[in-house]
N, CA, C, O and the ligand as a Tripos MOL2 file, in Angstrom:
@<TRIPOS>MOLECULE
protein
  233   231    59     0     0
PROTEIN
NO_CHARGES

@<TRIPOS>ATOM
      1 N           0.8870   -1.1570    0.0170 N.3       1 MET1
      2 CA          0.0260    0.0050   -0.0090 C.3       1 MET1
      3 C           0.9390    1.1850    0.0040 C.2       1 MET1
      4 O           1.9550    1.1970    0.6980 O.2       1 MET1
      5 N           0.5240    2.3230   -0.8750 N.am      2 ASN2
      6 CA          1.2440    3.5310   -0.8610 C.3       2 ASN2
      7 C           0.7600    4.4970    0.0750 C.2       2 ASN2
      8 O          -0.4340    4.6080    0.3510 O.2       2 ASN2
      9 N           1.7370    5.2510    0.6040 N.am      3 HIS3
     10 CA          1.2120    6.3730    1.5700 C.3       3 HIS3
     11 C           1.5910    7.7290    0.8460 C.2       3 HIS3
     12 O           2.6540    7.8900    0.2480 O.2       3 HIS3
     13 N           0.6870    8.5990    0.9580 N.am      4 ARG4
     14 CA          1.0550    9.8580    0.3880 C.3       4 ARG4
     15 C           1.0930   10.8250    1.6270 C.2       4 ARG4
     16 O           0.0450   10.9710    2.2560 O.2       4 ARG4
     17 N           2.1520   11.4510    1.9970 N.am      5 VAL5
     18 CA          2.3380   12.0650    3.2490 C.3       5 VAL5
     19 C           2.9790   13.5270    3.0890 C.2       5 VAL5
     20 O           3.6300   13.8770    2.1050 O.2       5 VAL5
     21 N           2.7200   14.2620    4.1150 N.am      6 CYS6
     22 CA          3.2190   15.5910    4.2430 C.3       6 CYS6
     23 C           4.6650   15.5750    4.3600 C.2       6 CYS6
     24 O           5.2200   14.8030    5.1430 O.2       6 CYS6
     25 N           5.3500   16.4420    3.5710 N.am      7 PRO7
     26 CA          6.8380   16.3340    3.7550 C.3       7 PRO7
     27 C           7.3860   17.0930    5.0250 C.2       7 PRO7
     28 O           8.5400   16.8940    5.4060 O.2       7 PRO7
     29 N           6.5870   17.9160    5.6360 N.am      8 GLN8
     30 CA          6.9930   18.4670    6.8720 C.3       8 GLN8
     31 C           6.7850   17.7080    8.0360 C.2       8 GLN8
     32 O           7.7010   17.7040    8.8580 O.2       8 GLN8
     33 N           5.6820   17.0100    8.2940 N.am      9 CYS9
     34 CA          5.3150   16.3760    9.5070 C.3       9 CYS9
     35 C           5.0990   14.8240    9.3610 C.2       9 CYS9
     36 O           5.0550   14.0900   10.3480 O.2       9 CYS9
     37 N           4.9720   14.3850    8.1180 N.am     10 GLY10
     38 CA          4.7550   13.0560    7.8770 C.3      10 GLY10
     39 C           3.2380   12.5140    8.0250 C.2      10 GLY10
     40 O           2.9290   11.3270    7.9230 O.2      10 GLY10
     41 N           2.4550   13.4470    8.2500 N.am     11 SER11
     42 CA          0.9890   13.0410    8.2890 C.3      11 SER11
     43 C           0.3880   12.6640    7.1230 C.2      11 SER11
     44 O           0.7000   13.2830    6.1060 O.2      11 SER11
     45 N          -0.5220   11.6520    7.0470 N.am     12 GLU12
     46 CA         -1.2680   11.2440    5.9180 C.3      12 GLU12
     47 C          -2.5300   12.0580    5.8180 C.2      12 GLU12
     48 O          -3.3160   11.8380    4.8960 O.2      12 GLU12
     49 N          -2.7660   12.9970    6.7290 N.am     13 HIS13
     50 CA         -3.9590   13.7330    6.6930 C.3      13 HIS13
     51 C          -3.8820   14.9700    5.7070 C.2      13 HIS13
     52 O          -3.9850   16.1150    6.1460 O.2      13 HIS13
     53 N          -3.7290   14.7510    4.6010 N.am     14 ILE14
     54 CA         -3.5650   15.7030    3.5170 C.3      14 ILE14
     55 C          -4.6980   15.6060    2.5210 C.2      14 ILE14
     56 O          -5.3680   14.5900    2.3330 O.2      14 ILE14
     57 N          -4.8650   16.9150    1.8190 N.am     15 ASP15
     58 CA         -5.9770   17.0820    0.8290 C.3      15 ASP15
     59 C          -5.3520   17.6460   -0.2320 C.2      15 ASP15
     60 O          -4.3190   18.3050   -0.1140 O.2      15 ASP15
     61 N          -6.0380   17.3840   -1.5200 N.am     16 PHE16
     62 CA         -5.4410   18.0040   -2.6710 C.3      16 PHE16
     63 C          -6.4640   19.0200   -3.0980 C.2      16 PHE16
     64 O          -7.6500   18.7760   -3.3170 O.2      16 PHE16
     65 N          -5.8520   20.2220   -3.1940 N.am     17 GLU17
     66 CA         -6.7800   21.4190   -3.5850 C.3      17 GLU17
     67 C          -6.5780   21.6710   -5.0720 C.2      17 GLU17
     68 O          -5.4690   21.8100   -5.5870 O.2      17 GLU17
     69 N          -7.6660   21.7170   -5.6800 N.am     18 THR18
     70 CA         -7.7840   22.1820   -7.0680 C.3      18 THR18
     71 C          -8.0970   23.7560   -7.0690 C.2      18 THR18
     72 O          -8.3870   24.3860   -6.0520 O.2      18 THR18
     73 N          -7.9970   24.2990   -8.3540 N.am     19 GLY19
     74 CA         -8.2120   25.6570   -8.5030 C.3      19 GLY19
     75 C          -7.0260   26.4360   -8.9150 C.2      19 GLY19
     76 O          -7.1500   27.5770   -9.3580 O.2      19 GLY19
     77 N          -5.8300   25.8290   -8.7770 N.am     20 TYR20
     78 CA         -4.5480   26.3080   -9.3460 C.3      20 TYR20
     79 C          -4.2400   25.5490  -10.5360 C.2      20 TYR20
     80 O          -4.9130   24.5660  -10.8430 O.2      20 TYR20
     81 N          -3.1780   25.9850  -11.2780 N.am     21 ILE21
     82 CA         -2.8780   25.4220  -12.5330 C.3      21 ILE21
     83 C          -2.4970   23.9660  -12.2180 C.2      21 ILE21
     84 O          -3.0210   23.0410  -12.8390 O.2      21 ILE21
     85 N          -1.5970   23.7660  -11.2670 N.am     22 THR22
     86 CA         -1.0160   22.4900  -11.0000 C.3      22 THR22
     87 C          -1.8280   21.9230   -9.8600 C.2      22 THR22
     88 O          -1.8300   20.6930   -9.8070 O.2      22 THR22
     89 N          -2.4070   22.4630   -9.0850 N.am     23 GLY23
     90 CA         -3.0080   21.9920   -7.7570 C.3      23 GLY23
     91 C          -2.0890   22.0350   -6.5490 C.2      23 GLY23
     92 O          -0.8910   21.8910   -6.7930 O.2      23 GLY23
     93 N          -2.3980   22.1830   -5.4820 N.am     24 LYS24
     94 CA         -1.5320   22.0480   -4.3120 C.3      24 LYS24
     95 C          -2.2150   21.1650   -3.1970 C.2      24 LYS24
     96 O          -3.4210   20.9640   -3.0550 O.2      24 LYS24
     97 N          -1.1650   20.6820   -2.4380 N.am     25 TYR25
     98 CA         -1.6910   19.8330   -1.3260 C.3      25 TYR25
     99 C          -1.6750   20.5860   -0.0770 C.2      25 TYR25
    100 O          -0.8090   21.4390    0.1180 O.2      25 TYR25
    101 N          -2.6470   20.3030    0.8410 N.am     26 ARG26
    102 CA         -2.6950   20.9460    2.1130 C.3      26 ARG26
    103 C          -2.6470   19.9100    3.1960 C.2      26 ARG26
    104 O          -3.3510   18.9040    3.0970 O.2      26 ARG26
    105 N          -1.8340   20.1030    4.2550 N.am     27 CYS27
    106 CA         -1.8440   19.1940    5.3710 C.3      27 CYS27
    107 C          -2.6690   19.7830    6.4710 C.2      27 CYS27
    108 O          -2.5000   20.9520    6.8200 O.2      27 CYS27
    109 N          -3.5010   19.0520    6.9880 N.am     28 PHE28
    110 CA         -4.4890   19.4190    8.0810 C.3      28 PHE28
    111 C          -3.8020   19.4480    9.4210 C.2      28 PHE28
    112 O          -4.2650   20.0830   10.3680 O.2      28 PHE28
    113 N          -2.6840   18.7460    9.4840 N.am     29 ASP29
    114 CA         -1.9520   18.6680   10.8370 C.3      29 ASP29
    115 C          -1.1370   19.7370   11.1270 C.2      29 ASP29
    116 O          -1.1970   20.2620   12.2390 O.2      29 ASP29
    117 N          -0.2360   20.2060   10.1120 N.am     30 CYS30
    118 CA          0.7090   21.2200   10.3990 C.3      30 CYS30
    119 C           0.5930   22.4240    9.5750 C.2      30 CYS30
    120 O           1.3880   23.3500    9.7310 O.2      30 CYS30
    121 N          -0.4220   22.4760    8.6370 N.am     31 GLY31
    122 CA         -0.8130   23.5360    7.7740 C.3      31 GLY31
    123 C           0.1660   23.7860    6.6250 C.2      31 GLY31
    124 O           0.1770   24.8880    6.0760 O.2      31 GLY31
    125 N           0.9630   22.8310    6.2520 N.am     32 TYR32
    126 CA          1.6940   22.7790    5.1450 C.3      32 TYR32
    127 C           0.8320   22.9620    3.8070 C.2      32 TYR32
    128 O          -0.2000   22.3120    3.6450 O.2      32 TYR32
    129 N           1.2920   23.8570    2.8770 N.am     33 VAL33
    130 CA          0.5700   23.9380    1.6540 C.3      33 VAL33
    131 C           1.6280   23.9800    0.6100 C.2      33 VAL33
    132 O           2.5360   24.7980    0.7600 O.2      33 VAL33
    133 N           1.6240   23.2150   -0.4100 N.am     34 GLY34
    134 CA          2.5230   23.1390   -1.4920 C.3      34 GLY34
    135 C           2.4060   22.1350   -2.5190 C.2      34 GLY34
    136 O           1.6040   21.2340   -2.2750 O.2      34 GLY34
    137 N           3.0340   22.0890   -3.6230 N.am     35 SER35
    138 CA          2.9460   21.2300   -4.7510 C.3      35 SER35
    139 C           3.6140   19.8780   -4.4350 C.2      35 SER35
    140 O           3.3840   18.9130   -5.1630 O.2      35 SER35
    141 N           4.4210   19.7800   -3.3890 N.am     36 VAL36
    142 CA          5.2380   18.5890   -3.2300 C.3      36 VAL36
    143 C           4.7290   17.6980   -2.0480 C.2      36 VAL36
    144 O           4.5430   18.1990   -0.9390 O.2      36 VAL36
    145 N           4.5360   16.5560   -2.2620 N.am     37 ILE37
    146 CA          4.2840   15.5890   -1.1770 C.3      37 ILE37
    147 C           5.2180   14.3440   -1.3820 C.2      37 ILE37
    148 O           5.7970   14.1270   -2.4460 O.2      37 ILE37
    149 N           5.3110   13.5660   -0.2970 N.am     38 PHE38
    150 CA          6.1530   12.3710   -0.4160 C.3      38 PHE38
    151 C           5.1690   11.1920   -0.5380 C.2      38 PHE38
    152 O           4.0900   11.1690    0.0530 O.2      38 PHE38
    153 N           5.6560   10.1330   -1.4150 N.am     39 GLU39
    154 CA          5.0720    8.8520   -1.5720 C.3      39 GLU39
    155 C           5.9530    7.7900   -1.0550 C.2      39 GLU39
    156 O           7.1080    7.7000   -1.4720 O.2      39 GLU39
    157 N           5.4610    6.9490   -0.1390 N.am     40 PHE40
    158 CA          6.1580    5.8090    0.3220 C.3      40 PHE40
    159 C           5.3040    4.5680    0.1990 C.2      40 PHE40
    160 O           4.0740    4.5880    0.1760 O.2      40 PHE40
    161 N           6.0700    3.4710    0.1190 N.am     41 ASP41
    162 CA          5.4550    2.1510    0.4580 C.3      41 ASP41
    163 C           5.4970    2.0260    2.0180 C.2      41 ASP41
    164 O           5.9820    2.9180    2.7140 O.2      41 ASP41
    165 N           4.9470    0.8380    2.5500 N.am     42 ASP42
    166 CA          4.9600    0.6760    3.8880 C.3      42 ASP42
    167 C           6.2290    0.7880    4.5940 C.2      42 ASP42
    168 O           6.3820    1.4120    5.6440 O.2      42 ASP42
    169 N           7.1270    0.1510    3.9640 N.am     43 LYS43
    170 CA          8.5620    0.0930    4.6430 C.3      43 LYS43
    171 C           9.2410    1.3700    4.8000 C.2      43 LYS43
    172 O           9.8480    1.7060    5.8180 O.2      43 LYS43
    173 N           9.0950    2.1380    3.6360 N.am     44 ASN44
    174 CA          9.8410    3.4620    3.5800 C.3      44 ASN44
    175 C           9.0570    4.4280    4.3250 C.2      44 ASN44
    176 O           9.6450    5.4110    4.7760 O.2      44 ASN44
    177 N           7.7350    4.2760    4.5290 N.am     45 TYR45
    178 CA          6.9340    5.3420    5.2530 C.3      45 TYR45
    179 C           7.3380    5.2150    6.7500 C.2      45 TYR45
    180 O           7.4980    6.2410    7.4120 O.2      45 TYR45
    181 N           7.5150    3.9220    7.3260 N.am     46 GLU46
    182 CA          7.8620    3.5690    8.6290 C.3      46 GLU46
    183 C           9.2750    4.2140    8.8770 C.2      46 GLU46
    184 O           9.4770    4.8550    9.9080 O.2      46 GLU46
    185 N          10.1740    4.0530    8.0010 N.am     47 ARG47
    186 CA         11.4110    4.6020    8.1290 C.3      47 ARG47
    187 C          11.4500    6.0510    8.1550 C.2      47 ARG47
    188 O          12.1930    6.6170    8.9570 O.2      47 ARG47
    189 N          10.6700    6.7460    7.3000 N.am     48 PHE48
    190 CA         10.5740    8.2250    7.3080 C.3      48 PHE48
    191 C           9.9490    8.7560    8.5980 C.2      48 PHE48
    192 O          10.3730    9.8110    9.0710 O.2      48 PHE48
    193 N           9.0650    8.1480    9.1260 N.am     49 LEU49
    194 CA          8.4470    8.4490   10.4130 C.3      49 LEU49
    195 C           9.6380    8.3720   11.5680 C.2      49 LEU49
    196 O           9.8890    9.2680   12.3730 O.2      49 LEU49
    197 N          10.2280    7.2530   11.4730 N.am     50 LYS50
    198 CA         11.3460    7.0900   12.5080 C.3      50 LYS50
    199 C          12.3240    8.2300   12.4240 C.2      50 LYS50
    200 O          12.7280    8.7640   13.4560 O.2      50 LYS50
    201 N          12.7230    8.6250   11.2210 N.am     51 GLN51
    202 CA         13.6380    9.7200   10.9310 C.3      51 GLN51
    203 C          13.0840   11.0680   11.5880 C.2      51 GLN51
    204 O          13.7810   11.7910   12.3010 O.2      51 GLN51
    205 N          11.7670   11.3180   11.2690 N.am     52 LEU52
    206 CA         11.0980   12.5850   11.8020 C.3      52 LEU52
    207 C          11.2570   12.6100   13.2590 C.2      52 LEU52
    208 O          11.7400   13.5980   13.8120 O.2      52 LEU52
    209 N          10.8520   11.5140   13.9480 N.am     53 LYS53
    210 CA         10.8150   11.3960   15.3820 C.3      53 LYS53
    211 C          12.2320   11.5200   15.9600 C.2      53 LYS53
    212 O          12.4610   12.1820   16.9720 O.2      53 LYS53
    213 N          13.2220   10.8170   15.2370 N.am     54 GLY54
    214 CA         14.6160   10.8790   15.6080 C.3      54 GLY54
    215 C          15.1580   12.3450   15.6700 C.2      54 GLY54
    216 O          15.9790   12.6910   16.5200 O.2      54 GLY54
    217 N          14.6580   13.1740   14.7320 N.am     55 GLU55
    218 CA         15.2660   14.3450   14.6220 C.3      55 GLU55
    219 C          14.6210   15.3180   15.5770 C.2      55 GLU55
    220 O          15.2200   16.3350   15.9240 O.2      55 GLU55
    221 N          13.3580   15.0110   16.0250 N.am     56 GLY56
    222 CA         12.7130   15.7490   17.0200 C.3      56 GLY56
    223 C          13.3240   15.5380   18.3700 C.2      56 GLY56
    224 O          13.2350   16.4410   19.2010 O.2      56 GLY56
    225 N          13.9480   14.4010   18.6590 N.am     57 GLU57
    226 CA         14.5360   14.2150   20.0200 C.3      57 GLU57
    227 C          15.8800   14.8980   20.1090 C.2      57 GLU57
    228 O          16.3570   15.0450   21.2340 O.2      57 GLU57
    229 N          16.4920   15.2950   19.1450 N.am     58 LYS58
    230 CA         17.9170   15.8550   19.3000 C.3      58 LYS58
    231 C          17.8410   17.2000   19.9710 C.2      58 LYS58
    232 O          18.8700   17.8360   20.1980 O.2      58 LYS58
    233 ZN          1.9410   18.1730    7.8910 Zn       59 ZN59
@<TRIPOS>BOND
     1     1     2 1
     2     2     3 1
     3     3     4 2
     4     3     5 am
     5     5     6 1
     6     6     7 1
     7     7     8 2
     8     7     9 am
     9     9    10 1
    10    10    11 1
    11    11    12 2
    12    11    13 am
    13    13    14 1
    14    14    15 1
    15    15    16 2
    16    15    17 am
    17    17    18 1
    18    18    19 1
    19    19    20 2
    20    19    21 am
    21    21    22 1
    22    22    23 1
    23    23    24 2
    24    23    25 am
    25    25    26 1
    26    26    27 1
    27    27    28 2
    28    27    29 am
    29    29    30 1
    30    30    31 1
    31    31    32 2
    32    31    33 am
    33    33    34 1
    34    34    35 1
    35    35    36 2
    36    35    37 am
    37    37    38 1
    38    38    39 1
    39    39    40 2
    40    39    41 am
    41    41    42 1
    42    42    43 1
    43    43    44 2
    44    43    45 am
    45    45    46 1
    46    46    47 1
    47    47    48 2
    48    47    49 am
    49    49    50 1
    50    50    51 1
    51    51    52 2
    52    51    53 am
    53    53    54 1
    54    54    55 1
    55    55    56 2
    56    55    57 am
    57    57    58 1
    58    58    59 1
    59    59    60 2
    60    59    61 am
    61    61    62 1
    62    62    63 1
    63    63    64 2
    64    63    65 am
    65    65    66 1
    66    66    67 1
    67    67    68 2
    68    67    69 am
    69    69    70 1
    70    70    71 1
    71    71    72 2
    72    71    73 am
    73    73    74 1
    74    74    75 1
    75    75    76 2
    76    75    77 am
    77    77    78 1
    78    78    79 1
    79    79    80 2
    80    79    81 am
    81    81    82 1
    82    82    83 1
    83    83    84 2
    84    83    85 am
    85    85    86 1
    86    86    87 1
    87    87    88 2
    88    87    89 am
    89    89    90 1
    90    90    91 1
    91    91    92 2
    92    91    93 am
    93    93    94 1
    94    94    95 1
    95    95    96 2
    96    95    97 am
    97    97    98 1
    98    98    99 1
    99    99   100 2
   100    99   101 am
   101   101   102 1
   102   102   103 1
   103   103   104 2
   104   103   105 am
   105   105   106 1
   106   106   107 1
   107   107   108 2
   108   107   109 am
   109   109   110 1
   110   110   111 1
   111   111   112 2
   112   111   113 am
   113   113   114 1
   114   114   115 1
   115   115   116 2
   116   115   117 am
   117   117   118 1
   118   118   119 1
   119   119   120 2
   120   119   121 am
   121   121   122 1
   122   122   123 1
   123   123   124 2
   124   123   125 am
   125   125   126 1
   126   126   127 1
   127   127   128 2
   128   127   129 am
   129   129   130 1
   130   130   131 1
   131   131   132 2
   132   131   133 am
   133   133   134 1
   134   134   135 1
   135   135   136 2
   136   135   137 am
   137   137   138 1
   138   138   139 1
   139   139   140 2
   140   139   141 am
   141   141   142 1
   142   142   143 1
   143   143   144 2
   144   143   145 am
   145   145   146 1
   146   146   147 1
   147   147   148 2
   148   147   149 am
   149   149   150 1
   150   150   151 1
   151   151   152 2
   152   151   153 am
   153   153   154 1
   154   154   155 1
   155   155   156 2
   156   155   157 am
   157   157   158 1
   158   158   159 1
   159   159   160 2
   160   159   161 am
   161   161   162 1
   162   162   163 1
   163   163   164 2
   164   163   165 am
   165   165   166 1
   166   166   167 1
   167   167   168 2
   168   167   169 am
   169   169   170 1
   170   170   171 1
   171   171   172 2
   172   171   173 am
   173   173   174 1
   174   174   175 1
   175   175   176 2
   176   175   177 am
   177   177   178 1
   178   178   179 1
   179   179   180 2
   180   179   181 am
   181   181   182 1
   182   182   183 1
   183   183   184 2
   184   183   185 am
   185   185   186 1
   186   186   187 1
   187   187   188 2
   188   187   189 am
   189   189   190 1
   190   190   191 1
   191   191   192 2
   192   191   193 am
   193   193   194 1
   194   194   195 1
   195   195   196 2
   196   195   197 am
   197   197   198 1
   198   198   199 1
   199   199   200 2
   200   199   201 am
   201   201   202 1
   202   202   203 1
   203   203   204 2
   204   203   205 am
   205   205   206 1
   206   206   207 1
   207   207   208 2
   208   207   209 am
   209   209   210 1
   210   210   211 1
   211   211   212 2
   212   211   213 am
   213   213   214 1
   214   214   215 1
   215   215   216 2
   216   215   217 am
   217   217   218 1
   218   218   219 1
   219   219   220 2
   220   219   221 am
   221   221   222 1
   222   222   223 1
   223   223   224 2
   224   223   225 am
   225   225   226 1
   226   226   227 1
   227   227   228 2
   228   227   229 am
   229   229   230 1
   230   230   231 1
   231   231   232 2
@<TRIPOS>SUBSTRUCTURE
     1 MET1         2 RESIDUE 1 A MET
     2 ASN2         6 RESIDUE 1 A ASN
     3 HIS3        10 RESIDUE 1 A HIS
     4 ARG4        14 RESIDUE 1 A ARG
     5 VAL5        18 RESIDUE 1 A VAL
     6 CYS6        22 RESIDUE 1 A CYS
     7 PRO7        26 RESIDUE 1 A PRO
     8 GLN8        30 RESIDUE 1 A GLN
     9 CYS9        34 RESIDUE 1 A CYS
    10 GLY10       38 RESIDUE 1 A GLY
    11 SER11       42 RESIDUE 1 A SER
    12 GLU12       46 RESIDUE 1 A GLU
    13 HIS13       50 RESIDUE 1 A HIS
    14 ILE14       54 RESIDUE 1 A ILE
    15 ASP15       58 RESIDUE 1 A ASP
    16 PHE16       62 RESIDUE 1 A PHE
    17 GLU17       66 RESIDUE 1 A GLU
    18 THR18       70 RESIDUE 1 A THR
    19 GLY19       74 RESIDUE 1 A GLY
    20 TYR20       78 RESIDUE 1 A TYR
    21 ILE21       82 RESIDUE 1 A ILE
    22 THR22       86 RESIDUE 1 A THR
    23 GLY23       90 RESIDUE 1 A GLY
    24 LYS24       94 RESIDUE 1 A LYS
    25 TYR25       98 RESIDUE 1 A TYR
    26 ARG26      102 RESIDUE 1 A ARG
    27 CYS27      106 RESIDUE 1 A CYS
    28 PHE28      110 RESIDUE 1 A PHE
    29 ASP29      114 RESIDUE 1 A ASP
    30 CYS30      118 RESIDUE 1 A CYS
    31 GLY31      122 RESIDUE 1 A GLY
    32 TYR32      126 RESIDUE 1 A TYR
    33 VAL33      130 RESIDUE 1 A VAL
    34 GLY34      134 RESIDUE 1 A GLY
    35 SER35      138 RESIDUE 1 A SER
    36 VAL36      142 RESIDUE 1 A VAL
    37 ILE37      146 RESIDUE 1 A ILE
    38 PHE38      150 RESIDUE 1 A PHE
    39 GLU39      154 RESIDUE 1 A GLU
    40 PHE40      158 RESIDUE 1 A PHE
    41 ASP41      162 RESIDUE 1 A ASP
    42 ASP42      166 RESIDUE 1 A ASP
    43 LYS43      170 RESIDUE 1 A LYS
    44 ASN44      174 RESIDUE 1 A ASN
    45 TYR45      178 RESIDUE 1 A TYR
    46 GLU46      182 RESIDUE 1 A GLU
    47 ARG47      186 RESIDUE 1 A ARG
    48 PHE48      190 RESIDUE 1 A PHE
    49 LEU49      194 RESIDUE 1 A LEU
    50 LYS50      198 RESIDUE 1 A LYS
    51 GLN51      202 RESIDUE 1 A GLN
    52 LEU52      206 RESIDUE 1 A LEU
    53 LYS53      210 RESIDUE 1 A LYS
    54 GLY54      214 RESIDUE 1 A GLY
    55 GLU55      218 RESIDUE 1 A GLU
    56 GLY56      222 RESIDUE 1 A GLY
    57 GLU57      226 RESIDUE 1 A GLU
    58 LYS58      230 RESIDUE 1 A LYS
    59 ZN59       233 GROUP 0 **** ****
């Protein structure tokens, strides 16, 4: 299964906004708005979340 996640906080709670030429994604958790999101499979998503948490602890 693929995960489409926010590049800032790793949340899957994102929505695609139309109305722009290319469209933009919005994250409901951190407020990120942009044309870039990350896509992971299960394994890489888990790794990405661990990286996010690891950086937060430093
Ligand atoms: Zn976010």
